[in-house]
C-alpha positions as CSV (number, residue, x, y, z in Angstrom):
1,X,97.8,174.8,-8.0
2,X,95.4,176.3,-10.3
3,X,97.3,174.8,-13.4
4,X,95.1,171.8,-15.1
5,X,98.0,172.0,-17.6
6,X,100.8,171.4,-15.2
7,X,98.5,169.5,-11.8
8,X,97.8,167.0,-14.7
9,X,101.2,166.9,-15.6
10,X,103.0,166.8,-12.2
11,X,100.3,164.1,-11.4
12,X,101.0,161.3,-13.9
13,X,104.7,163.0,-14.3
14,X,105.1,161.9,-10.5
15,X,103.6,158.2,-11.0
16,X,106.5,158.5,-13.2
17,X,109.6,159.8,-10.3
18,X,108.4,157.7,-7.4
19,X,108.5,154.0,-10.4
20,X,112.2,155.0,-10.9
21,X,112.8,156.4,-7.3
22,X,112.0,152.6,-6.2
23,X,115.4,151.8,-8.2
24,X,117.4,154.5,-7.1
25,X,120.7,153.1,-5.4
26,X,119.9,150.0,-5.4
27,X,120.6,149.7,-9.2
28,X,124.6,148.9,-8.0
29,X,123.1,145.3,-5.6
30,X,120.4,144.4,-8.4
31,X,123.8,144.4,-10.7
32,X,125.9,143.3,-7.8
33,X,124.1,140.4,-8.4
34,X,124.0,140.1,-12.4
35,X,128.0,140.0,-12.1
36,X,130.5,140.6,-9.1
37,X,132.6,144.0,-9.3
38,X,132.6,147.9,-9.4
39,X,133.6,147.9,-13.3
40,X,131.0,146.1,-14.0
41,X,128.3,148.7,-11.8
42,X,129.8,151.5,-13.5
43,X,130.5,150.1,-17.2
44,X,126.4,149.8,-17.3
45,X,125.2,152.9,-16.1
46,X,128.0,154.5,-17.8
47,X,126.2,153.5,-21.6
48,X,123.2,154.7,-20.2
49,X,124.2,157.7,-20.2
50,X,126.3,157.2,-23.0
51,X,122.5,156.3,-24.7
52,X,120.7,159.0,-23.7
53,X,123.5,161.4,-25.1
54,X,123.7,160.6,-28.0
55,X,119.4,160.4,-27.8
56,X,118.9,163.5,-26.7
57,X,121.0,165.3,-29.5
58,X,118.6,163.3,-31.7
59,X,116.1,164.9,-29.7
60,X,117.4,168.0,-30.6
61,X,117.7,168.3,-34.2
62,X,114.2,167.3,-34.3
63,X,112.0,167.1,-31.7
64,X,110.2,170.9,-31.8
65,X,108.6,169.8,-35.3
66,X,106.8,167.3,-33.6
67,X,103.5,169.4,-32.3
68,X,102.3,166.8,-29.9
69,X,105.3,166.5,-27.5
70,X,102.9,164.4,-25.2
71,X,103.6,161.1,-27.7
72,X,107.3,162.1,-26.6
73,X,106.3,161.4,-23.2
74,X,104.4,158.3,-23.5
75,X,107.0,156.7,-25.5
76,X,109.6,157.5,-22.8
77,X,107.5,156.4,-20.5
78,X,106.5,153.2,-22.5
79,X,110.6,152.8,-23.0
80,X,111.2,152.9,-19.7
81,X,108.3,150.7,-18.0
82,X,109.9,147.8,-20.5
83,X,112.9,148.0,-19.8
84,X,112.1,148.1,-15.8
85,X,110.5,144.6,-16.6
86,X,112.8,143.5,-18.5
87,X,115.3,143.7,-15.6
88,X,113.3,140.5,-14.3
89,X,114.7,138.1,-16.3
90,X,118.3,139.8,-17.6
91,X,120.8,137.7,-15.8
92,X,123.4,138.3,-17.8
93,X,126.0,141.7,-18.4
94,X,125.7,141.8,-22.4
95,X,121.9,141.6,-21.6
96,X,122.3,144.7,-19.1
97,X,124.4,146.4,-21.1
98,X,121.2,145.8,-23.9
99,X,118.3,146.5,-21.9
100,X,120.4,149.9,-20.3
101,X,121.2,151.1,-24.4
102,X,117.4,151.0,-24.8
103,X,116.7,152.4,-20.6
104,X,118.5,155.7,-22.2
105,X,116.5,155.8,-25.7
106,X,113.2,156.5,-23.3
107,X,114.9,158.2,-21.3
108,X,115.8,160.9,-23.7
109,X,112.7,160.7,-25.8
110,X,110.9,161.6,-22.5
111,X,112.6,163.7,-20.3
112,X,112.6,166.6,-23.5
113,X,109.0,166.1,-24.0
114,X,108.4,166.5,-19.7
115,X,110.2,169.2,-19.5
116,X,109.0,170.9,-23.6
117,X,105.5,170.2,-21.9
118,X,106.0,172.0,-18.2
119,X,107.7,175.0,-20.4
120,X,104.7,175.9,-22.5
121,X,102.2,175.6,-19.5
122,X,103.7,177.9,-16.7
123,X,101.9,180.4,-16.0
124,X,103.2,184.5,-16.6
125,X,104.5,185.6,-13.7
126,X,105.0,182.5,-11.9
127,X,107.3,180.9,-13.9
128,X,110.3,180.1,-10.4
129,X,107.0,179.5,-8.3
130,X,105.9,177.1,-10.6
131,X,109.1,175.1,-10.9
132,X,109.8,174.9,-7.1
133,X,106.5,173.2,-7.1
134,X,107.3,170.8,-8.9
135,X,110.8,170.2,-7.3
136,X,109.6,169.7,-3.7
137,X,107.4,167.3,-5.0
138,X,109.6,165.9,-7.0
139,X,111.4,165.7,-3.8
140,X,109.1,164.0,-1.3
141,X,108.7,161.2,-4.3
142,X,112.2,161.1,-4.9
143,X,112.8,160.6,-0.8
144,X,109.5,158.3,-0.3
145,X,110.3,156.1,-3.6
146,X,114.3,154.8,-2.9
147,X,112.7,154.3,0.7
148,X,110.3,152.4,-0.5
149,X,111.9,150.5,-2.9
150,X,114.2,149.0,-0.4
151,X,111.4,147.7,1.9
152,X,109.9,145.5,-1.6
153,X,113.5,144.5,-2.2
154,X,114.1,143.9,1.7
155,X,110.7,142.4,2.2
156,X,110.2,140.7,-1.1
157,X,113.2,140.8,-3.9
158,X,113.9,142.9,-6.9
159,X,111.6,140.4,-9.0
160,X,108.4,142.4,-7.2
161,X,110.1,145.8,-7.7
162,X,110.7,145.6,-11.5
163,X,107.3,145.1,-12.3
164,X,105.9,147.4,-9.9
165,X,108.1,149.9,-11.0
166,X,106.9,149.2,-14.7
167,X,103.8,148.9,-13.4
168,X,103.4,152.4,-12.5
169,X,105.5,153.7,-16.2
170,X,102.1,151.9,-17.9
171,X,99.9,153.7,-15.6
172,X,101.9,157.4,-16.6
173,X,102.0,156.3,-20.5
174,X,98.1,155.2,-20.3
175,X,97.8,158.2,-18.1
176,X,98.9,160.4,-20.4
177,X,96.9,158.9,-23.7
178,X,94.1,159.3,-22.1
179,X,94.5,162.3,-21.9
180,X,93.0,164.5,-24.4
181,X,95.2,166.7,-25.8
182,X,94.3,170.3,-25.6
183,X,94.9,170.2,-21.6
184,X,98.3,169.1,-22.4
């Protein structure tokens, strides 16, 4: 890939995607360790989706007025990093619900910002190629992250996993923040 903006975006969002994929299907196990029962897993995930939806609707109303969408992306990374780190200290279902609600805010800020920045930097006549390139890369990252997350939890437990997830998200956050605005 020769497009420097997309290459930069792929690197930092790839690191972030790796962070999120570490938890992947293990989320159900994590919640199951906090509270017994399938309902707590589905309720907590539904709260995340509901929060994401509500705040995405708000972002849709004001997001295009923000000149530098990189700051929305950075905020999304930062919020999710903090929530993932907070999982280390969550041993109560109600605290998990609050964390999931806040996680939805991070998702609502970060995902549309990533997609908008991505779209702004597509090369003419290469849209399918560049979207496909990201999809292939992201699928590989998701697969590796899911496997790596299982290994980390199996050997070390959830707390080191959450710390590592948060660290990777912060690397993405700082990486985008330090890049010249004209690049993205």
